[in-house]
N, C-alpha and C positions, 0 to 999 in steps of 0.2 A: 588693468585685467582684472580680472574676477580673482578672490583670493579661497574661496569657497575650492573645495577640492570634490575632484568627481568621484564618484564611487566606483570602488575596481572593480575589475570584471571577478564571477565568481573560479576558485580555484581551478576548476576542471575546464574553464575557459582559456586561461592564461597556458596551461597543458595542452590543450589542442594547438593554441598558437606557435607553441614551439616547435612540438613535432610535424605539424603542416608547413611551417618554413623549412625546413630541414627535408622534407618530401620535394616542394617547389623547387628548390636552388638542388635537388639532384643530390645532395647528401644522403637521402637514402632513396633509391633507385628499385623500380618496380621488382617484385620479387621479394624486396632485401624484406627482413624481420623486422618490425617496430616492436617495443618496448610493450610485454605483456600486462596483462591487470598487473599481476603480484607484482612485478619490474615498474612500473609507474607508482604505482605506492608506495613502495619502497623507495626509490629514487627523488620523489617530491614531498615525499611525507603527509601524504593525502591517506585519506580511509579509502578500505577496498571498495565501498559504492559509489565514491568520485570518481575512482580511478575506470570503473565497468563504465561510469559514463562518457570519460574518456575517450574510449575504444568506441563507443558509440554512437558517437558524435563523427570521429572519423569515418569510422563505415557510413553513415546515411549520408557524408559528403562525396562519399563515392571513392576517398583516399585508400583505404586501407578494405582487406577482404581475407575471410578465414580459407587458410590452404591447408587441408588434410596432413599432416607430419610435418608440418612447418609452423603451425602458429597463426597468426595474424602479421599479412605482410602486406608491402604498398601494392595497392591495386594496378592489377595491368593497365588499364584504363589509363591511368594519370601517364603514361610512356606517349600514349596517342593525341592525349589532349595538350599536352607541354608543345607538341608541332605547333598549335595553335595560340602557342605564348602560355606562362605561366598563368594568367590570371582563369583561362580556362580549367586549368587544373584543380583548382578551389570554386568554383563554378555552386558547389552543390550538388546531390545527388545527379546520377545521371538518368536523362530524361527516356523512359523506354520509349520503343515503338507501340504504339495500343494496340498491342498484337495477341503475342499467344498468350502473355502474361497477364493483362485484362482479362482476355478471355479465358482463363483457366481459374481465374478467382473469382473465390466464393465466400456467402457470409462468415461462414466460419473460420476461413484463412485469415477475415479481417479484425475479427473480435481476438484473436487466440493472436493476434499481431498488437493489436492495445494493450491487451492484459502482460504480453511478456514487456511493454515499453512501459508501462506503467510499473509493474514490480521492480524494476530497476529505476526508472528518473522520478517515478510517484505521476501521481493522476495530471499535476499541473503539467506535466508535459504534452500532455495528449492531446493532439487534434489534426485534421483532417491532413495538413500539409506535412507533419511530423508523421504520421501514421502512413501516406503515400511515399514519402521517402523511404520508411521500413522498407514496404513490400516495392517496393520498382516501380512503381505506376504513377499514372496520374492522377489526380488531388480528383479532379474530377470523374471518375470511374469508379471511387470508393460511394458514391451516392447511390450506385445500381444496388450497394449491399444494404446501407444503412442511410437514413432520410437526413440525418444529422447528427450533433455531437452527441446530444440530450438520446439520442438513442442507442447509438454507440454506446456512451456509462449503461444503461441498462440492460444490454446483451452482454457487457463485462461482467457487471455485478451477479446475472442470473447464470452465466457461464461460471464465475467463484460460487455460488451457493449452489451448485449444482454437481460439484465433488463431493460431496458430503454423502455421505450413503444413509439414508433415514431408514434405519431398523422397522420392520413392522410384525409386531405392535415393539420395539423395545422391552427395556428391561421391565422388572414388576414394581406396581407404586408410582404416584406421582412425583415423588421426590427425586428415583431415581431419574424417570424419564426428565424431568427438568434439566439434573445434572448433564444429564448426556447430550441433552441440542446442546447446552449451552458450551460444554466444552467443544462440541463440533464447529460451533459459528467461531470459537475463541481460536481454534487452528485455523481455521481460515481464513480469520485477521493476520494470526501470526505466516499465512504462508503470502498473504494479497495484502502489505502494509496499509495500500490505498481506499481496499475496501470500505471501512466507517464510513469515509467521505463520500461515498457513492450513493449512502442509505438516507431517506428523507423520512421523516415520519409524519408530515405535514404532508410534502406530496411525494409521496409513496411511486415507488417502482410498480409497474405493473408488469412483472419477472414473474414466471409460472416459476421457477428453481427457488427463488423468494419467497414468495407465496405458499410452498410447499412446508417451507420450515414454519411457516406461521400456523398452518392447518394441522400439522404435526403437535403443535405445543398445544394447540385448542383441542383437538381430541387427546393430548395427555393426562387433561383435566375433565375428562368426560367420569362420570357417574361422583364428582363432589359434590352437587346442589349449589352450584354456582352460578350465578348469572351470566349472562354469555359476555354481557360487558364488564364483569370483574376478570372473567376470564381472558378476554382479548386486552384487559390493560397489562394485565399477567404478562400476557405474553409479548407486550410492547417493554413492561420494563425489564423483563428479564433480556431482551435484545437490548436495549438500551447501556444495559450493564458492562454486557462485552463490548460494545461499541466504545463507549465512555473510557474503558478502561483500557482498549487497544490503541485509543486518538495516540496517545503518548509514543508511540512505537512509531507511527508515520510523521511525525514531528520530528524524531530523533535522526532518522532514517534522511530527510529532507536538510535537518542542519549541517548533518555529516555532509552531504553532499553538496552545499552553497560556502558552508566555512572551511570544510576540508577539513577537517579537527575531529577526530575519532572522540565517541563520549568518555573513553581512558585519558585519552590527552587534555579535554577542558576539566576532567576532574581534577587532574594533575595541576594543570595551569588555576583551578579555584581553590586548590585545598590551602595554601598560606593562610588567605581572606575567611572561608570556612573556619578552619584553625582560630585564629583571632577572635573569631566571634563565638564559635561556642566552649574558647576556653577563658572567655569575658568573666563568667559566672552569670552571666544577664538569661543564659535558654539554658538550667540546668537538666531541665525534661529532653528538650533537643537533642541535647549534646551525650544524653545517655542511649540514644538511640543507635544500632549498629549503623557502619556509614551505607553500605549499599542496601538499607532496607525499602526505600523510596525508590529504588533501579528495580526491586523485581516486580515486575509488572505480574509474570505469572501468579508469585505468592498474593501480590493484590488481588487478582481476581479471584483464585479460590477463596480467599478471606471472603471478597464480598459476593461472591456467589453464596457459601455458607453463610452467612448473615442473612440475606436478602431470602433463601430458603426457611428460614429459621422464622422471619419475620410472617411471611406465606402459610405456616403453618399455626401459629399463632392466630393468626386469619382462622384459620379452616377448625381450631379449638373454642372460639370466640362464637362461630356459627354453632358447632356441636351443643354448647352450652345452649344459647339460645333456643335451638330447636328442641332440646329437653326441659325447658321450661326457666334457665339461667337468665340473670344477664349479661348483653353482650357490650364487648367495650366499645366507647366511641368510637373508633377508627371504621367497626362492623358497618356502622348506619350510615355512613358514608361509602365502603366500597361496593356493599351490598345494593346500591341503588343502581 
């Protein structure tokens, strides 16, 4: 017998299995309330994101359903399927007849459902099979609306970027305009934690709403005398700043779901080792930093945005000096080409 340990299932899977077993055994019968998201979080000591995923998984398996005035209850479908044996009750989402639901489904339904799943479970949870389960349709019916997963991701990102209201013409001055577009995108990334992972600079998504953000940024730099290459690099660099600072938010959400441990819980567990290192005298500068500085991503974003725009202002000042006969800095020689 091998002595190697098998990796344990993620916490949400173990909780799903416990609740599923109670339903299959008849301990929880159709119409009975199942633990709410908050009750799951409290009872099993997991993060809200993990508890939400538990409920979503049970719903996708057809075991529970939302009922107005009662919360989440055991689905009536379970009673019918238990007559055919317990295995039928846990066989997965109901197979709908390729009927009115399929016929009524449209592209917006598909994209909105995918965004809703990604908002709760992350981008890795998106698959055509998973999406079909959430919509209660056959997987093949989705291909009438999106050609493949890549097209679905493009549509999801496009819908997310379309939520931002881009003012025309916007505030006065290039700096105020760049601050506005960066903060709009930051709010989108906070709302949709998966969004930074759906964006590529080398293989850009041909998504009209995303392209509108870039076009707006380029227009914000009108009248500065910059070549279009420099303007485009500025638009990409500003966008990259937002995405790179936002990525840890998605990482943390996934870490909570996979481990079931909240950030506060992780900090509490790590505090003895952290204190041991910082009190050793080896790292006096690190020890002087307030505890939650690194986790303040809003503060990090604002700091990075301000310093980036300071640098861009220096570039413009170099160009102005050069235009009036002064000497430009070395960076201008590179950026202006």
